DOGUVEX-775747 format. One line per field, with one value per atom (N, C-alpha, C): residue number from 1; atom name; x, y, z negated; residue in one letter. Coordinates in Angstrom, 3 decimals, decimal comma. Each point is the difference from the previous one (the first is absolute). Layout:
N
nr: c(NUM:...);
atom: c(CA:...);
xx: c(X:...);
yy: c(Y:...);
zz: c(Z:...);
rest: c(A:...);
END
This chain:
217
nr: c(1:1:1:2:2:2:3:3:3:4:4:4:5:5:5:6:6:6:7:7:7:8:8:8:9:9:9:10:10:10:11:11:11:12:12:12:13:13:13:14:14:14:15:15:15:16:16:16:17:17:17:18:18:18:19:19:19:20:20:20:21:21:21:22:22:22:23:23:23:24:24:24:25:25:25:26:26:26:27:27:27:28:28:28:29:29:29:30:30:30:31:31:31:32:32:32:33:33:33:34:34:34:35:35:35:36:36:36:37:37:37:38:38:38:39:39:39:40:40:40:41:41:41:42:42:42:43:43:43:44:44:44:45:45:45:46:46:46:47:47:47:48:48:48:49:49:49:50:50:50:51:51:51:52:52:52:53:53:53:54:54:54:55:55:55:56:56:56:57:57:57:58:58:58:59:59:59:60:60:60:61:61:61:62:62:62:63:63:63:64:64:64:65:65:65:66:66:66:67:67:67:68:68:68:69:69:69:70:70:70:71:71:71:72:72:72:73:73:73:74:74:74:75:75:75:76:76:76:77:77:77:78:78:78:79:79:79:80:80:80:81:81:81:82:82:82:83:83:83:84:84:84:85:85:85:86:86:86:87:87:87:88:88:88:89:89:89:90:90:90:91:91:91:92:92:92:93:93:93:94:94:94:95:95:95:96:96:96:97:97:97:98:98:98:99:99:99:100:100:100:101:101:101:102:102:102:103:103:103:104:104:104:105:105:105:106:106:106:107:107:107:108:108:108:109:109:109:110:110:110:111:111:111:112:112:112:113:113:113:114:114:114:115:115:115:116:116:116:117:117:117:118:118:118:119:119:119:120:120:120:121:121:121:122:122:122:123:123:123:124:124:124:125:125:125:126:126:126:127:127:127:128:128:128:129:129:129:130:130:130:131:131:131:132:132:132:133:133:133:134:134:134:135:135:135:136:136:136:137:137:137:138:138:138:139:139:139:140:140:140:141:141:141:142:142:142:143:143:143:144:144:144:145:145:145:146:146:146:147:147:147:148:148:148:149:149:149:150:150:150:151:151:151:152:152:152:153:153:153:154:154:154:155:155:155:156:156:156:157:157:157:158:158:158:159:159:159:160:160:160:161:161:161:162:162:162:163:163:163:164:164:164:165:165:165:166:166:166:167:167:167:168:168:168:169:169:169:170:170:170:171:171:171:172:172:172:173:173:173:174:174:174:175:175:175:176:176:176:177:177:177:178:178:178:179:179:179:180:180:180:181:181:181:182:182:182:183:183:183:184:184:184:185:185:185:186:186:186:187:187:187:188:188:188:189:189:189:190:190:190:191:191:191:192:192:192:193:193:193:194:194:194:195:195:195:196:196:196:197:197:197:198:198:198:199:199:199:200:200:200:201:201:201:202:202:202:203:203:203:204:204:204:205:205:205:206:206:206:207:207:207:208:208:208:209:209:209:210:210:210:211:211:211:212:212:212:213:213:213:214:214:214:215:215:215:216:216:216:217:217:217);
atom: c(N:CA:C:N:CA:C:N:CA:C:N:CA:C:N:CA:C:N:CA:C:N:CA:C:N:CA:C:N:CA:C:N:CA:C:N:CA:C:N:CA:C:N:CA:C:N:CA:C:N:CA:C:N:CA:C:N:CA:C:N:CA:C:N:CA:C:N:CA:C:N:CA:C:N:CA:C:N:CA:C:N:CA:C:N:CA:C:N:CA:C:N:CA:C:N:CA:C:N:CA:C:N:CA:C:N:CA:C:N:CA:C:N:CA:C:N:CA:C:N:CA:C:N:CA:C:N:CA:C:N:CA:C:N:CA:C:N:CA:C:N:CA:C:N:CA:C:N:CA:C:N:CA:C:N:CA:C:N:CA:C:N:CA:C:N:CA:C:N:CA:C:N:CA:C:N:CA:C:N:CA:C:N:CA:C:N:CA:C:N:CA:C:N:CA:C:N:CA:C:N:CA:C:N:CA:C:N:CA:C:N:CA:C:N:CA:C:N:CA:C:N:CA:C:N:CA:C:N:CA:C:N:CA:C:N:CA:C:N:CA:C:N:CA:C:N:CA:C:N:CA:C:N:CA:C:N:CA:C:N:CA:C:N:CA:C:N:CA:C:N:CA:C:N:CA:C:N:CA:C:N:CA:C:N:CA:C:N:CA:C:N:CA:C:N:CA:C:N:CA:C:N:CA:C:N:CA:C:N:CA:C:N:CA:C:N:CA:C:N:CA:C:N:CA:C:N:CA:C:N:CA:C:N:CA:C:N:CA:C:N:CA:C:N:CA:C:N:CA:C:N:CA:C:N:CA:C:N:CA:C:N:CA:C:N:CA:C:N:CA:C:N:CA:C:N:CA:C:N:CA:C:N:CA:C:N:CA:C:N:CA:C:N:CA:C:N:CA:C:N:CA:C:N:CA:C:N:CA:C:N:CA:C:N:CA:C:N:CA:C:N:CA:C:N:CA:C:N:CA:C:N:CA:C:N:CA:C:N:CA:C:N:CA:C:N:CA:C:N:CA:C:N:CA:C:N:CA:C:N:CA:C:N:CA:C:N:CA:C:N:CA:C:N:CA:C:N:CA:C:N:CA:C:N:CA:C:N:CA:C:N:CA:C:N:CA:C:N:CA:C:N:CA:C:N:CA:C:N:CA:C:N:CA:C:N:CA:C:N:CA:C:N:CA:C:N:CA:C:N:CA:C:N:CA:C:N:CA:C:N:CA:C:N:CA:C:N:CA:C:N:CA:C:N:CA:C:N:CA:C:N:CA:C:N:CA:C:N:CA:C:N:CA:C:N:CA:C:N:CA:C:N:CA:C:N:CA:C:N:CA:C:N:CA:C:N:CA:C:N:CA:C:N:CA:C:N:CA:C:N:CA:C:N:CA:C:N:CA:C:N:CA:C:N:CA:C:N:CA:C:N:CA:C:N:CA:C:N:CA:C:N:CA:C:N:CA:C:N:CA:C:N:CA:C:N:CA:C:N:CA:C:N:CA:C:N:CA:C:N:CA:C:N:CA:C:N:CA:C:N:CA:C:N:CA:C:N:CA:C:N:CA:C:N:CA:C:N:CA:C:N:CA:C:N:CA:C:N:CA:C:N:CA:C:N:CA:C:N:CA:C:N:CA:C:N:CA:C:N:CA:C:N:CA:C:N:CA:C:N:CA:C:N:CA:C:N:CA:C:N:CA:C:N:CA:C:N:CA:C);
xx: c(0,845:-0,845:0,887:-0,156:0,827:-0,189:1,058:-0,073:-1,086:-0,250:-1,018:-1,394:-0,203:-1,280:-0,125:1,103:-0,002:-0,253:0,532:-0,223:-1,481:-0,639:-1,431:-0,810:0,365:-0,703:0,144:1,199:0,237:-0,880:-0,108:-0,838:-1,467:-0,446:-1,385:-0,287:1,029:-0,178:0,104:0,355:0,124:-1,292:-1,181:-1,237:-0,194:0,455:-0,088:0,900:1,165:0,912:-0,653:-0,621:-0,682:-1,137:-0,734:-1,073:0,524:1,153:0,615:0,421:0,570:0,414:-1,177:-1,086:-1,202:-0,597:0,015:-0,550:0,841:1,317:0,877:-0,266:-0,191:-0,324:-1,343:-0,959:-1,315:0,100:0,811:0,191:0,681:1,005:0,689:-0,969:-0,880:-0,980:-0,997:-0,409:-0,970:0,590:1,314:0,670:0,690:-0,210:0,708:-0,297:-1,156:-0,347:0,595:0,698:0,569:1,334:-0,049:1,220:0,858:-0,642:0,741:0,842:-0,348:0,748:0,920:-0,568:0,767:1,099:-0,252:1,026:1,270:-0,098:1,223:0,666:-0,798:0,580:0,798:-0,597:0,688:1,201:-0,111:1,127:1,158:-0,324:1,036:0,668:-0,815:0,552:0,911:-0,415:0,808:1,308:-0,056:1,223:1,005:-0,504:0,935:0,550:-0,837:0,450:1,136:-0,092:1,082:1,281:-0,122:1,169:0,597:-0,875:0,433:0,782:-0,451:0,626:1,288:0,091:1,118:1,094:-0,329:0,967:0,340:1,111:0,343:-1,123:-0,235:-1,086:0,381:-0,870:0,289:-0,207:0,878:-0,209:0,033:0,847:0,041:-1,350:-0,654:-1,313:-1,008:0,061:-0,935:0,280:1,264:0,344:-0,365:0,266:-0,367:-1,504:-0,807:-1,446:-0,440:0,667:-0,305:0,192:1,173:0,292:-0,856:-0,265:-0,855:-1,414:-0,474:-1,326:-0,048:1,054:0,081:-0,143:0,751:0,004:-1,377:-0,633:-1,308:-1,050:0,026:-0,974:0,304:1,273:0,347:-0,568:0,159:-0,591:-1,513:-0,609:-1,443:-0,499:0,797:-0,383:0,578:0,476:0,472:1,439:0,770:1,405:0,886:1,281:0,981:1,132:0,695:1,115:1,306:0,797:1,253:1,223:-0,128:1,112:-0,553:0,609:-0,472:1,197:0,012:1,089:-0,541:0,411:-0,403:1,169:0,387:1,063:-0,479:0,660:-0,403:0,075:0,832:0,164:-0,946:-0,758:-0,926:-0,092:-0,847:-0,164:-0,684:-0,166:-0,737:-0,491:-1,030:-0,538:-0,301:0,388:-0,256:-1,119:-1,083:-1,158:-0,304:-0,695:-0,286:-1,169:-0,775:-1,166:-0,103:-0,400:-0,179:-1,180:-0,581:-1,050:0,011:-0,912:0,092:-0,362:-0,818:-0,277:1,266:0,725:1,233:1,037:0,108:1,000:-0,286:-1,272:-0,359:-0,523:-0,163:-0,560:0,703:1,347:0,649:-0,369:-0,513:-0,314:-1,419:-0,841:-1,358:-0,390:0,750:-0,350:0,897:-0,548:0,809:0,295:1,077:0,302:0,063:0,756:0,175:-1,298:-0,835:-1,313:-0,855:0,089:-0,738:0,486:1,312:0,554:-0,523:-0,043:-0,531:-1,450:-0,801:-1,406:-0,125:0,792:-0,067:0,399:1,097:0,456:-1,014:-0,557:-0,981:-1,264:-0,416:-1,202:0,175:1,157:0,276:0,054:0,714:0,096:-1,339:-0,826:-1,314:-0,897:0,056:-0,813:0,471:1,293:0,543:-0,070:0,267:0,144:-0,866:-0,905:-0,922:0,760:0,658:0,817:-0,827:-1,219:-0,864:0,601:0,703:0,593:1,199:0,459:1,172:-0,357:-1,289:-0,438:0,682:0,178:0,647:1,415:0,743:1,366:-0,001:-1,000:-0,143:-0,196:-0,917:-0,255:1,226:0,719:1,232:1,018:0,172:0,958:-0,447:-1,298:-0,511:0,304:-0,245:0,292:1,471:0,870:1,443:0,443:-0,529:0,401:-0,458:-1,218:-0,461:0,760:0,312:0,807:1,396:0,557:1,275:-0,091:-1,077:-0,209:-0,076:-0,781:-0,217:1,278:0,680:1,175:1,150:0,289:1,151:-0,303:-1,252:-0,369:0,157:-0,459:0,179:1,478:0,797:1,448:0,657:-0,298:0,665:-0,557:-1,229:-0,569:0,672:0,824:0,754:1,140:0,348:1,049:-0,642:0,723:-0,510:-0,188:-1,202:-0,329:-0,351:0,693:-0,249:-1,420:-0,572:-1,385:-0,939:0,262:-0,860:0,229:1,268:0,296:-0,467:0,018:-0,417:-1,497:-0,773:-1,451:-0,508:0,861:-0,426:-0,404:0,368:-0,198:-1,476:-0,807:-1,400:-0,735:0,203:-0,660:0,413:1,291:0,492:-0,634:-0,079:-0,587:-1,458:-0,738:-1,415:-0,150:0,789:-0,090:0,404:1,076:0,464:-1,037:-0,580:-1,020:-1,217:-0,498:-1,189:0,274:1,204:0,346:0,007:0,636:0,030:-1,398:-0,764:-1,365:-0,843:0,156:-0,771:0,367:1,295:0,435:-0,675:-0,046:-0,607:-1,522:-0,610:-1,456:-0,496:0,848:-0,347:0,429:1,222:0,573:-0,706:-0,296:-0,610:-1,369:-0,900:-1,286:0,144:0,936:0,183:0,538:0,923:0,596:-0,966:-0,786:-0,886:-1,392:-0,398:-1,337:-1,105:0,230:-0,986:-0,747:0,615:-0,608:0,064:-1,083:-0,041:0,785:0,731:0,830:-0,833:-1,174:-0,862:-0,463:-0,229:-0,382:1,160:1,231:1,181:0,112:-0,204:0,040:-1,066:-1,192:-1,057:0,370:0,620:0,462:1,028:0,904:1,033:-0,635:-0,955:-0,686:-0,747:-0,669:-0,752:0,942:1,116:0,956:0,609:0,337:0,561:-1,035:-1,262:-1,070:-0,172:0,113:-0,106:1,135:1,210:1,149:-0,226:-0,459:-0,247:-1,111:-1,012:-1,098:0,501:0,849:0,561:0,868:0,792:0,847:-0,854:-1,102:-0,898:-0,628:-0,340:-0,587:1,009:1,303:1,034:0,164:-0,286:0,126:-1,263);
yy: c(-1,186:1,186:1,246:0,892:1,219:0,867:0,757:0,820:1,069:0,528:1,041:-0,568:-1,260:-0,657:-0,190:-0,404:-0,173:1,322:1,078:1,323:0,360:-0,223:0,296:-0,884:-1,288:-0,925:0,413:0,454:0,438:1,195:0,946:1,181:-0,403:-0,931:-0,464:-0,738:-0,608:-0,772:0,849:1,265:0,847:0,084:0,128:-0,019:-1,315:-1,105:-1,293:0,004:0,649:0,126:0,797:1,111:0,812:-0,778:-0,732:-0,830:-1,074:-0,576:-1,023:0,594:1,204:0,652:0,284:0,510:0,276:-1,281:-1,072:-1,278:-0,597:0,125:-0,530:0,694:1,285:0,746:-0,479:-0,243:-0,469:-1,401:-0,857:-1,353:0,049:0,865:0,130:0,453:0,929:0,470:-1,101:-0,772:-1,067:-1,122:-0,208:-1,073:0,508:1,257:0,602:-0,633:-0,646:-0,631:-1,381:-0,495:-1,344:0,047:0,364:0,211:-1,253:-1,165:-1,237:-0,308:0,620:-0,210:1,171:1,191:1,169:0,386:-0,153:0,367:-0,839:-1,330:-0,781:0,322:0,254:0,346:1,297:1,008:1,280:-0,137:-0,858:-0,236:-0,656:-0,958:-0,641:0,989:0,856:1,021:0,957:0,384:0,910:-0,666:-1,280:-0,726:-0,012:-0,294:-0,002:1,397:1,025:1,365:0,380:-0,411:0,259:-0,699:-1,259:-0,745:0,691:0,436:0,656:1,280:0,749:1,279:-0,134:-1,044:-0,102:-0,982:-0,970:-1,043:0,060:-0,625:-0,052:-0,657:0,522:-0,510:-1,364:-0,991:-1,336:-0,041:0,646:0,183:-1,310:-0,969:-1,256:-0,695:0,004:-0,635:0,699:1,343:0,730:-0,252:0,093:-0,179:-1,409:-1,001:-1,371:-0,105:0,580:-0,021:0,784:1,114:0,835:-0,781:-0,628:-0,749:-1,260:-0,632:-1,186:0,344:1,184:0,437:0,162:0,597:0,041:-1,402:-0,939:-1,374:-0,649:0,165:-0,612:0,535:1,295:0,571:-0,374:-0,202:-0,509:-1,405:-0,849:-1,347:0,076:0,940:0,162:0,291:0,740:0,347:-0,976:-1,142:-1,027:0,131:0,867:0,166:-0,931:0,074:-0,795:0,905:-0,443:0,757:-0,568:0,869:-0,447:0,355:1,030:0,407:0,746:-0,266:0,622:0,372:1,243:0,458:0,987:-0,151:0,929:0,220:1,255:0,374:1,211:0,341:1,196:1,286:0,005:1,205:0,043:-1,043:-0,032:-1,388:-0,146:-1,296:0,137:-1,121:0,003:-1,409:-0,052:-1,276:0,123:-1,019:-0,036:-0,997:0,471:-0,861:-0,019:-1,051:-0,169:0,848:0,523:0,809:1,150:1,157:1,130:0,855:0,665:0,988:0,938:0,958:0,979:-0,614:-1,049:-0,678:-0,641:-0,697:-0,664:1,025:1,089:1,024:0,725:0,244:0,835:-0,789:-1,304:-0,817:0,174:0,057:0,130:1,270:0,991:1,270:0,032:-0,964:-0,020:-1,345:-1,053:-1,306:-0,300:-0,014:-0,223:-1,494:-0,471:-1,430:-0,625:0,634:-0,607:-0,017:1,007:-0,012:-1,134:-0,202:-1,094:-1,357:-0,132:-1,245:-0,251:1,055:-0,137:-0,484:0,595:-0,384:-1,451:-0,385:-1,360:-1,032:0,265:-0,942:-0,141:1,143:-0,070:-0,722:0,241:-0,665:-1,513:-0,466:-1,436:-0,541:0,711:-0,432:-0,023:1,013:0,075:-1,147:-0,315:-1,106:-1,344:-0,126:-1,276:-0,155:1,101:-0,119:0,966:0,696:0,924:1,012:0,939:1,000:1,200:-0,214:1,102:0,802:-0,678:0,682:0,863:-0,123:0,763:1,143:0,345:1,051:1,340:0,322:1,273:0,051:-1,105:-0,035:0,056:-0,628:0,064:1,435:0,703:1,393:0,874:-0,282:0,736:-0,184:-1,234:-0,288:0,595:-0,027:0,609:1,498:0,664:1,434:0,292:-0,802:0,198:-0,254:-1,058:-0,343:1,056:0,520:1,031:1,303:0,318:1,183:-0,141:-1,203:-0,293:0,332:-0,443:0,262:1,502:0,712:1,427:0,804:-0,242:0,814:-0,236:-1,249:-0,278:0,281:-0,149:0,412:1,506:0,746:1,461:0,364:-0,762:0,258:-0,156:-1,088:-0,212:0,915:0,484:0,909:1,369:0,248:1,253:0,000:-1,189:-0,119:-0,352:0,199:-0,274:-1,507:-0,401:-1,406:-0,249:-0,957:-0,287:-0,519:-0,674:-0,464:1,179:1,093:1,181:0,757:0,229:0,772:-0,728:-1,330:-0,756:0,129:0,283:0,090:1,437:0,959:1,393:0,327:1,189:0,349:0,095:0,680:0,161:-1,329:-0,765:-1,298:-0,918:-0,007:-0,834:0,424:1,320:0,500:-0,435:0,061:-0,376:-1,493:-0,816:-1,457:-0,376:0,599:-0,311:0,425:1,183:0,458:-0,919:-0,298:-0,846:-1,407:-0,506:-1,336:-0,071:0,985:0,028:0,230:0,871:0,255:-1,264:-0,744:-1,226:-1,036:-0,109:-0,924:0,341:1,280:0,423:-0,137:0,315:-0,076:-1,436:-0,939:-1,415:-0,529:0,365:-0,565:0,425:1,297:0,488:-0,630:-0,038:-0,674:-1,481:-0,692:-1,421:-0,229:0,857:-0,166:0,375:1,040:0,493:-0,621:-0,495:-0,586:0,988:1,282:1,027:0,525:-0,134:0,537:-1,061:-0,146:-0,954:0,546:-0,884:0,439:0,604:-0,552:0,552:1,411:0,222:1,339:0,981:-0,466:0,839:0,371:-0,979:0,270:1,023:-0,141:0,967:1,394:0,098:1,306:0,605:-0,837:0,480:0,539:-0,736:0,451:1,302:0,082:1,221:1,193:-0,209:1,092:0,465:-0,951:0,366:0,756:-0,441:0,697:1,426:0,194:1,342:0,898:-0,552:0,773:0,407:-0,939:0,305:1,039:-0,102:0,976:1,405:0,098:1,301:0,561:-0,851:0,450:0,469:-0,720:0,389:1,362:0,288:1,297:1,127:-0,320:1,019:0,406:-0,935:0,324:0,665);
zz: c(0,000:0,000:0,000:0,979:0,045:-1,239:-0,337:-1,208:0,083:1,203:0,091:-0,275:0,370:-0,313:-1,516:-0,631:-1,455:-0,707:0,545:-0,573:0,032:1,144:0,126:-0,945:-0,055:-0,881:-1,467:-0,365:-1,375:-0,345:0,917:-0,237:-0,159:0,855:-0,079:-1,298:-0,574:-1,229:-1,271:0,134:-1,190:-0,814:0,632:-0,795:-0,763:0,601:-0,680:-1,235:0,116:-1,150:-1,118:0,348:-1,010:-0,649:0,821:-0,540:-0,934:0,342:-0,853:-1,337:0,033:-1,239:-0,909:0,580:-0,793:-0,569:0,810:-0,444:-1,121:0,114:-1,038:-1,337:0,040:-1,221:-0,574:0,878:-0,443:-0,612:0,601:-0,531:-1,367:-0,146:-1,282:-1,090:0,344:-0,984:-0,351:1,005:-0,235:-0,841:0,123:-0,741:-1,252:-0,323:-1,122:-1,339:-0,124:-1,263:-0,188:1,013:-0,074:-0,739:-1,287:-0,778:-0,097:-0,096:-0,159:1,234:1,123:1,241:0,305:0,017:0,431:-0,981:-1,286:-0,985:0,164:0,092:0,239:1,338:1,034:1,303:-0,101:-0,621:-0,163:-0,926:-1,012:-0,898:0,750:0,849:0,801:0,940:0,623:0,894:-0,762:-1,211:-0,822:-0,422:-0,348:-0,396:1,141:1,217:1,128:0,256:-0,135:0,253:-0,942:-1,267:-0,954:0,447:0,421:0,491:1,219:0,903:1,242:-0,295:-0,987:-0,310:-0,810:-0,829:-0,935:0,433:0,810:0,353:1,491:0,397:1,438:0,799:1,172:0,832:0,596:-0,110:0,543:1,515:0,719:1,428:0,782:-0,439:0,751:-0,048:-1,183:-0,120:0,904:0,015:0,847:1,474:0,403:1,409:0,463:-0,846:0,353:0,253:-0,903:0,182:1,223:0,255:1,165:1,297:0,132:1,221:0,100:-1,157:0,011:0,440:-0,367:0,432:1,510:0,594:1,464:0,576:-0,566:0,506:-0,140:-1,161:-0,232:0,967:0,241:0,920:1,444:0,321:1,341:0,174:-1,021:0,056:0,113:-0,721:0,029:1,411:0,763:1,369:1,029:-0,461:0,925:0,438:-0,641:0,350:-0,807:0,254:-0,732:-0,466:-1,031:-0,567:0,542:0,607:0,605:-0,844:-0,817:-0,858:-1,201:-1,165:-1,236:-0,851:-0,483:-0,856:-1,013:-1,264:-1,056:-0,939:-0,195:-0,929:-0,791:-1,107:-0,761:0,816:1,035:0,823:1,188:0,202:1,124:0,589:0,974:0,626:1,340:0,663:1,259:0,298:0,798:0,445:1,484:0,753:1,439:0,243:0,602:0,254:1,489:0,421:1,432:0,465:-0,928:0,343:-0,991:0,497:-0,905:0,436:-0,956:0,230:-1,202:-0,023:-1,091:-1,356:-0,008:-1,272:-0,559:0,848:-0,429:-0,432:0,755:-0,308:-1,301:-0,296:-1,153:-1,200:0,137:-1,080:-1,345:-0,051:-1,319:-0,761:0,706:-0,646:-0,577:0,405:-0,562:-0,612:0,290:-0,552:-1,196:-1,217:-1,210:-0,187:0,603:0,039:-1,387:-0,903:-1,318:-0,807:0,174:-0,655:0,572:1,321:0,634:-0,509:-0,225:-0,531:-1,411:-0,830:-1,360:0,048:0,873:0,121:0,467:1,004:0,529:-1,051:-0,731:-1,016:-1,131:-0,429:-1,086:0,464:1,228:0,518:0,000:0,476:0,012:-1,434:-0,879:-1,386:-0,707:0,287:-0,642:0,463:1,294:0,514:-0,557:-0,204:-0,465:-1,515:-0,749:-1,450:-0,796:0,675:-0,680:-0,858:0,663:-0,681:-0,468:-0,408:-0,416:-1,141:-0,904:-1,153:0,370:1,241:0,428:0,956:0,059:0,922:-0,291:-1,270:-0,349:0,563:-0,118:0,533:1,521:0,602:1,452:0,464:-0,655:0,382:-0,257:-1,078:-0,288:1,125:0,458:1,071:1,331:0,260:1,233:0,016:-1,132:-0,088:0,201:-0,626:0,151:1,426:0,624:1,366:1,002:-0,193:0,926:-0,209:-1,247:-0,287:0,612:-0,045:0,658:1,488:0,629:1,430:0,288:-0,786:0,257:-0,226:-1,120:-0,337:0,970:0,309:0,862:1,472:0,391:1,356:0,138:-0,994:0,017:0,022:-0,729:-0,060:1,368:0,703:1,293:1,083:-0,193:0,998:-0,019:-1,029:-0,030:1,018:0,495:1,018:1,335:1,046:1,346:0,178:0,373:0,195:1,467:0,606:1,418:0,213:-1,001:0,124:0,214:-0,691:0,074:1,308:0,340:1,214:1,250:-0,033:1,180:0,267:-1,047:0,144:0,028:-0,370:-0,090:-1,421:-0,460:-1,398:-0,400:0,798:-0,369:0,046:1,057:0,115:-1,145:-0,321:-1,106:-1,314:-0,230:-1,242:-0,128:1,078:-0,022:-0,270:0,696:-0,190:-1,417:-0,506:-1,358:-1,034:0,173:-0,950:0,032:1,204:0,107:-0,514:0,275:-0,482:-1,512:-0,644:-1,467:-0,575:0,648:-0,467:0,088:1,096:0,175:-1,058:-0,298:-1,056:-1,322:-0,342:-1,267:0,025:1,148:0,094:-0,041:0,363:-0,130:-1,367:-0,404:-1,218:-1,270:-0,143:-1,243:-0,256:0,994:-0,249:-0,332:0,656:-0,279:-1,409:-0,437:-1,323:-1,119:0,222:-1,065:0,049:1,180:0,189:-0,378:0,242:-0,336:1,229:1,184:1,209:1,095:0,731:1,105:1,189:0,685:1,127:1,133:0,251:1,043:-0,372:-1,277:-0,454:0,213:-0,284:0,229:1,471:0,885:1,440:0,381:-0,581:0,277:-0,467:-1,178:-0,494:0,959:0,488:0,930:1,280:0,543:1,216:-0,253:-1,138:-0,339:-0,157:-0,691:-0,223:1,306:0,859:1,314:0,824:-0,074:0,712:-0,499:-1,314:-0,561:0,475:0,068:0,494:1,447:0,826:1,412:0,142:-0,853:0,044:-0,328:-1,036:-0,376:1,109:0,625:1,108:1,167:0,241:1,090:-0,253:-1,249:-0,330:0,167:-0,236:0,169:1,459:0,904:1,422:0,532);
rest: c(M:M:M:P:P:P:K:K:K:W:W:W:V:V:V:K:K:K:M:M:M:I:I:I:L:L:L:A:A:A:I:I:I:L:L:L:L:L:L:L:L:L:P:P:P:V:V:V:C:C:C:L:L:L:G:G:G:A:A:A:G:G:G:Q:Q:Q:T:T:T:L:L:L:W:W:W:R:R:R:V:V:V:M:M:M:R:R:R:A:A:A:C:C:C:G:G:G:G:G:G:A:A:A:D:D:D:I:I:I:T:T:T:L:L:L:V:V:V:P:P:P:I:I:I:L:L:L:A:A:A:G:G:G:A:A:A:A:A:A:C:C:C:W:W:W:L:L:L:V:V:V:I:I:I:Y:Y:Y:L:L:L:L:L:L:L:L:L:P:P:P:K:K:K:P:P:P:M:M:M:W:W:W:I:I:I:Y:Y:Y:V:V:V:F:F:F:G:G:G:H:H:H:E:E:E:L:L:L:T:T:T:H:H:H:A:A:A:L:L:L:W:W:W:A:A:A:W:W:W:L:L:L:F:F:F:G:G:G:G:G:G:S:S:S:V:V:V:Q:Q:Q:R:R:R:F:F:F:K:K:K:A:A:A:T:T:T:P:P:P:D:D:D:G:G:G:G:G:G:H:H:H:V:V:V:V:V:V:V:V:V:S:S:S:K:K:K:T:T:T:N:N:N:F:F:F:F:F:F:I:I:I:A:A:A:L:L:L:A:A:A:P:P:P:Y:Y:Y:F:F:F:F:F:F:P:P:P:L:L:L:Y:Y:Y:A:A:A:A:A:A:I:I:I:V:V:V:V:V:V:A:A:A:L:L:L:F:F:F:T:T:T:V:V:V:G:G:G:H:H:H:L:L:L:A:A:A:W:W:W:N:N:N:W:W:W:K:K:K:N:N:N:Y:Y:Y:L:L:L:V:V:V:W:W:W:F:F:F:H:H:H:L:L:L:L:L:L:V:V:V:G:G:G:A:A:A:A:A:A:Y:Y:Y:S:S:S:F:F:F:H:H:H:V:V:V:T:T:T:L:L:L:T:T:T:S:S:S:H:H:H:I:I:I:L:L:L:K:K:K:T:T:T:R:R:R:Q:Q:Q:S:S:S:D:D:D:I:I:I:T:T:T:S:S:S:Q:Q:Q:G:G:G:Y:Y:Y:L:L:L:F:F:F:S:S:S:A:A:A:V:V:V:V:V:V:I:I:I:F:F:F:L:L:L:G:G:G:N:N:N:A:A:A:L:L:L:V:V:V:L:L:L:L:L:L:I:I:I:G:G:G:I:I:I:P:P:P:L:L:L:L:L:L:T:T:T:A:A:A:R:R:R:V:V:V:D:D:D:L:L:L:L:L:L:K:K:K:V:V:V:L:L:L:G:G:G:W:W:W:W:W:W:L:L:L:D:D:D:S:S:S:T:T:T:G:G:G:E:E:E:V:V:V:L:L:L:H:H:H:R:R:R:L:L:L:G:G:G:R:R:R:M:M:M:W:W:W);
END
């Protein structure tokens, strides 16, 4: 897809971004009473933030997850991995197929948080880990905070994944990807809002943004 097409698509998707932001705020308010879930998640996020600020950044762990996410999404789209390298100073992966999802996936898909969810789901089904839900939520919060802080950290430097897709298009995809993760994850974790209702809120919010823009013209 040519960059100028991506630029136009990014501009067209801006109202969807605004709608996603408004919906996320609405979901947070609707789930605000889920203290048994949100408090451990926020506590886990705060614990990681303290580690991030006070201790050396575990860049090899982040880079490994970053490159592995490229590889996983390449496999998801039917590609293969031909070369993989991860070091504290950076890494790269060579895949047989690429698209903007594969290129930008590490910036919106929280791999380690997904691993925590997958492991707990398997453990819960096998051994009924109901008594460990608080620790699960704590780890989810820490893992997602890890994703957000270190992704923000590397975005301060020039990233070929971003330049290859264009800055505005990349920003829109990364924002929508992270918003979608939260709009799905928070309702599932708190069980306070139905996912179909969240989708309806998103559509309504986007429609309101488009209506306001239409009135401005």
